[in-house]
N, CA, C and O of each residue as an XYZ file, in Angstrom:
348
protein
N      80.133    -33.399    -11.360
C      80.052    -34.816    -11.375
C      80.088    -35.293    -10.004
O      80.851    -34.794     -9.177
N      79.256    -36.282     -9.720
C      79.224    -36.926     -8.332
C      80.466    -37.789     -8.069
O      80.990    -38.374     -9.017
N      80.937    -37.890     -6.889
C      81.955    -38.764     -6.538
C      81.465    -40.292     -6.753
O      80.316    -40.616     -6.450
N      82.287    -41.109     -7.230
C      81.997    -42.501     -7.438
C      82.593    -43.382     -6.279
O      83.776    -43.284     -5.953
N      81.747    -44.215     -5.698
C      82.254    -45.158     -4.715
C      82.908    -46.345     -5.438
O      82.247    -46.991     -6.251
N      84.130    -46.637     -5.179
C      84.849    -47.730     -5.757
C      84.847    -48.879     -4.894
O      84.955    -49.990     -5.412
N      84.731    -48.756     -3.569
C      84.662    -49.857     -2.550
C      84.163    -49.317     -1.274
O      84.349    -48.147     -0.940
N      83.486    -50.238     -0.521
C      82.898    -49.789      0.723
C      82.772    -50.996      1.665
O      82.474    -52.106      1.222
N      82.999    -50.773      2.955
C      82.796    -51.763      3.996
C      82.170    -51.100      5.152
O      82.351    -49.911      5.417
N      81.397    -51.935      5.860
C      80.599    -51.520      7.075
C      80.840    -52.430      8.236
O      80.557    -53.625      8.151
N      81.348    -51.914      9.303
C      81.490    -52.729     10.496
C      80.542    -52.371     11.595
O      80.388    -51.182     11.876
N      79.887    -53.318     12.245
C      78.821    -53.063     13.239
C      79.418    -53.531     14.645
O      80.005    -54.608     14.749
N      79.258    -52.782     15.570
C      79.691    -53.011     16.960
C      78.437    -53.179     17.802
O      77.503    -52.384     17.701
N      78.417    -54.220     18.636
C      77.294    -54.498     19.478
C      77.421    -53.814     20.837
O      78.521    -53.651     21.366
N      76.338    -53.439     21.361
C      76.355    -52.836     22.719
C      76.765    -53.888     23.842
O      76.069    -54.884     24.041
N      77.828    -53.649     24.507
C      78.233    -54.570     25.461
C      78.394    -53.778     26.800
O      79.364    -53.033     26.941
N      77.525    -53.916     27.715
C      77.463    -53.051     28.863
C      78.825    -53.053     29.652
O      79.354    -54.113     29.986
N      79.318    -51.937     29.910
C      80.570    -51.693     30.661
C      81.776    -51.867     29.759
O      82.901    -51.648     30.207
N      81.576    -52.272     28.444
C      82.699    -52.540     27.583
C      82.709    -51.623     26.303
O      83.713    -50.972     26.015
N      81.635    -51.592     25.594
C      81.502    -50.742     24.414
C      80.158    -50.338     24.117
O      79.217    -50.994     24.563
N      79.970    -49.278     23.377
C      78.648    -48.784     22.826
C      78.437    -49.408     21.562
O      79.384    -49.823     20.895
N      77.136    -49.508     21.157
C      76.781    -50.010     19.799
C      77.217    -48.895     18.884
O      77.057    -47.717     19.204
N      77.770    -49.265     17.741
C      78.196    -48.324     16.680
C      78.229    -48.988     15.244
O      78.257    -50.203     15.048
N      78.222    -48.088     14.350
C      78.390    -48.555     12.991
C      79.529    -47.732     12.345
O      79.471    -46.504     12.421
N      80.461    -48.277     11.777
C      81.632    -47.589     11.126
C      81.585    -47.951      9.681
O      81.537    -49.128      9.324
N      81.598    -46.895      8.798
C      81.613    -47.077      7.400
C      82.859    -46.615      6.843
O      83.299    -45.518      7.186
N      83.522    -47.405      5.948
C      84.743    -47.099      5.365
C      84.441    -47.116      3.803
O      83.797    -48.039      3.304
N      84.896    -46.133      3.111
C      84.607    -46.081      1.649
C      85.775    -45.389      0.886
O      86.437    -44.474      1.377
N      85.969    -45.898     -0.345
C      86.969    -45.411     -1.203
C      86.190    -44.663     -2.393
O      85.358    -45.265     -3.072
N      86.485    -43.429     -2.584
C      85.838    -42.653     -3.571
C      86.814    -42.153     -4.718
O      88.013    -41.991     -4.493
N      86.257    -41.923     -5.922
C      86.994    -41.276     -7.007
C      86.184    -40.095     -7.385
O      84.989    -40.221     -7.654
N      86.821    -38.894     -7.416
C      86.149    -37.691     -7.800
C      87.116    -36.868     -8.602
O      88.133    -36.367     -8.120
N      86.739    -36.756     -9.859
C      87.580    -35.966    -10.861
C      88.947    -36.417    -10.936
O      89.881    -35.616    -10.986
N      89.113    -37.768    -10.946
C      90.497    -38.361    -11.031
C      91.214    -38.472     -9.778
O      92.274    -39.098     -9.761
N      90.759    -37.937     -8.731
C      91.298    -38.073     -7.423
C      90.675    -39.080     -6.404
O      89.463    -39.155     -6.205
N      91.552    -39.793     -5.820
C      90.969    -40.858     -4.830
C      91.045    -40.278     -3.492
O      91.884    -39.442     -3.155
N      90.102    -40.775     -2.723
C      90.139    -40.441     -1.216
C      89.272    -41.445     -0.434
O      88.300    -42.004     -0.943
N      89.681    -41.641      0.833
C      88.970    -42.433      1.773
C      88.201    -41.666      2.686
O      88.680    -40.650      3.191
N      86.965    -42.086      2.964
C      86.112    -41.397      3.915
C      85.657    -42.507      4.835
O      85.244    -43.576      4.387
N      85.740    -42.236      6.163
C      85.273    -43.086      7.187
C      84.362    -42.269      8.130
O      84.596    -41.107      8.461
N      83.311    -42.991      8.522
C      82.299    -42.225      9.339
C      81.805    -43.259     10.428
O      81.621    -44.446     10.159
N      81.616    -42.734     11.624
C      81.015    -43.565     12.641
C      79.631    -43.070     12.955
O      79.487    -41.863     13.149
N      78.598    -43.880     13.026
C      77.289    -43.541     13.302
C      76.787    -42.486     12.423
O      76.182    -41.533     12.914
N      76.989    -42.578     11.146
C      76.440    -41.665     10.131
C      77.083    -40.273     10.146
O      76.488    -39.321      9.642
N      78.289    -40.141     10.717
C      78.961    -38.888     10.630
C      79.285    -38.214     12.010
O      79.766    -37.083     12.067
N      78.994    -38.973     13.124
C      79.235    -38.487     14.449
C      80.749    -38.223     14.546
O      81.162    -37.210     15.111
N      81.582    -39.138     13.994
C      82.985    -38.905     13.762
C      83.235    -39.130     12.328
O      82.671    -40.051     11.739
N      84.080    -38.306     11.722
C      84.294    -38.345     10.316
C      85.706    -37.996      9.945
O      86.297    -37.035     10.436
N      86.258    -38.869      8.999
C      87.596    -38.620      8.552
C      87.558    -38.651      6.929
O      87.002    -39.571      6.327
N      88.132    -37.678      6.338
C      88.253    -37.677      4.910
C      89.683    -37.610      4.576
O      90.328    -36.671      5.042
N      90.272    -38.492      3.823
C      91.727    -38.536      3.627
C      91.991    -38.617      2.076
O      91.665    -39.640      1.473
N      92.537    -37.626      1.462
C      92.872    -37.655      0.081
C      94.087    -38.598     -0.070
O      94.907    -38.767      0.832
N      94.139    -39.188     -1.251
C      95.273    -40.137     -1.491
C      95.971    -39.660     -2.784
O      95.844    -40.349     -3.796
N      96.679    -38.558     -2.814
C      97.276    -38.044     -4.055
C      98.384    -38.983     -4.581
O      99.299    -39.416     -3.881
N      98.200    -39.251     -5.888
C      99.150    -40.188     -6.519
C      98.996    -41.682     -6.246
O      99.782    -42.469     -6.772
N      98.059    -42.088     -5.480
C      97.806    -43.464     -5.226
C      97.176    -44.225     -6.342
O      96.230    -43.770     -6.985
N      97.720    -45.405     -6.565
C      97.109    -46.287     -7.573
C      95.760    -46.844     -6.987
O      95.661    -47.136     -5.795
N      94.748    -46.975     -7.865
C      93.456    -47.563     -7.387
C      93.634    -48.999     -6.643
O      92.932    -49.258     -5.666
N      94.454    -49.792     -7.064
C      94.663    -51.056     -6.439
C      95.239    -50.856     -5.039
O      94.762    -51.459     -4.078
N      96.252    -50.019     -4.923
C      96.751    -49.717     -3.545
C      95.683    -49.092     -2.643
O      95.532    -49.488     -1.487
N      94.907    -48.064     -3.202
C      93.843    -47.484     -2.438
C      92.852    -48.458     -1.885
O      92.389    -48.338     -0.751
N      92.533    -49.432     -2.710
C      91.522    -50.486     -2.312
C      92.128    -51.336     -1.179
O      91.455    -51.604     -0.183
N      93.398    -51.762     -1.327
C      94.012    -52.550     -0.327
C      94.148    -51.637      1.040
O      93.975    -52.138      2.151
N      94.434    -50.417      0.871
C      94.541    -49.551      2.099
C      93.125    -49.431      2.774
O      93.049    -49.440      4.002
N      92.052    -49.323      2.022
C      90.803    -49.283      2.480
C      90.433    -50.631      3.321
O      89.924    -50.598      4.441
N      90.740    -51.727      2.667
C      90.490    -53.022      3.232
C      91.336    -53.254      4.536
O      90.852    -53.895      5.468
N      92.570    -52.743      4.593
C      93.379    -52.768      5.718
C      92.800    -52.080      6.941
O      92.871    -52.570      8.068
N      92.203    -50.879      6.652
C      91.617    -49.985      7.639
C      90.407    -50.764      8.237
O      90.202    -50.821      9.450
N      89.646    -51.340      7.331
C      88.391    -52.164      7.849
C      88.786    -53.352      8.526
O      88.283    -53.583      9.626
N      89.663    -54.189      8.000
C      89.997    -55.502      8.589
C      90.712    -55.268      9.962
O      90.587    -56.124     10.837
N      91.455    -54.147     10.183
C      92.077    -53.853     11.441
C      91.234    -53.020     12.345
O      91.693    -52.612     13.412
N      90.005    -52.749     11.957
C      89.020    -51.883     12.722
C      89.663    -50.597     13.216
O      89.513    -50.223     14.379
N      90.368    -49.935     12.338
C      91.019    -48.664     12.732
C      89.941    -47.568     13.049
O      89.071    -47.272     12.229
N      90.034    -47.048     14.150
C      89.089    -46.086     14.645
C      89.136    -44.814     13.726
O      90.194    -44.432     13.226
N      88.001    -44.213     13.541
C      87.829    -43.118     12.591
C      88.821    -41.975     13.069
O      89.462    -41.346     12.227
N      88.946    -41.709     14.423
C      89.854    -40.736     14.875
C      91.314    -40.963     14.568
O      92.108    -40.024     14.623
N      91.710    -42.273     14.224
C      93.108    -42.472     13.971
C      93.369    -42.832     12.481
O      94.475    -43.244     12.134
N      92.395    -42.682     11.647
C      92.628    -43.089     10.226
C      93.596    -42.141      9.558
O      94.432    -42.621      8.792
N      93.564    -40.910      9.763
C      94.474    -39.899      9.043
C      95.964    -40.247      9.493
O      96.865    -40.239      8.654
N      96.195    -40.536     10.758
C      97.525    -40.816     11.217
C      98.048    -42.195     10.645
O      99.189    -42.300     10.194
N      97.175    -43.217     10.687
C      97.491    -44.461     10.098
C      97.851    -44.404      8.582
O      98.827    -45.014      8.147
N      97.074    -43.690      7.828
C      97.232    -43.446      6.455
C      98.664    -42.737      6.237
O      99.462    -43.138      5.389
N      98.899    -41.683      7.058
C     100.045    -40.938      6.911
C     101.330    -41.860      7.214
O     102.354    -41.775      6.537
N     101.197    -42.653      8.176
C     102.308    -43.618      8.513
C     102.548    -44.641      7.513
O     103.707    -44.945      7.230
N     101.545    -45.207      6.944
C     101.649    -46.197      5.896
C     102.170    -45.650      4.591
O     102.833    -46.353      3.829
N     101.875    -44.421      4.343
C     102.316    -43.753      3.004
C     103.618    -43.080      3.214
O     104.162    -42.559      2.240
N     104.161    -43.036      4.351
C     105.461    -42.310      4.554
C     106.660    -43.038      3.899
O     107.791    -42.561      3.982
């Protein structure tokens, strides 16, 4: 069975010379075989984080995904942020 996307957000960053490169960060919540996980990717997978959420309720997982998106958490930091929030 294919994973099901339960929620997804995309954030676009504009090229700003000397400040930031253009980028696209995708945040998504998946359900696969009864397991929830968050996947985040920058520029189609240039940077990638996949974080299982064992025991998480779907409503909590959706809120967590939205938190990551609204706070523009960098893909490289997502695992640590989720670990801190779930501790």
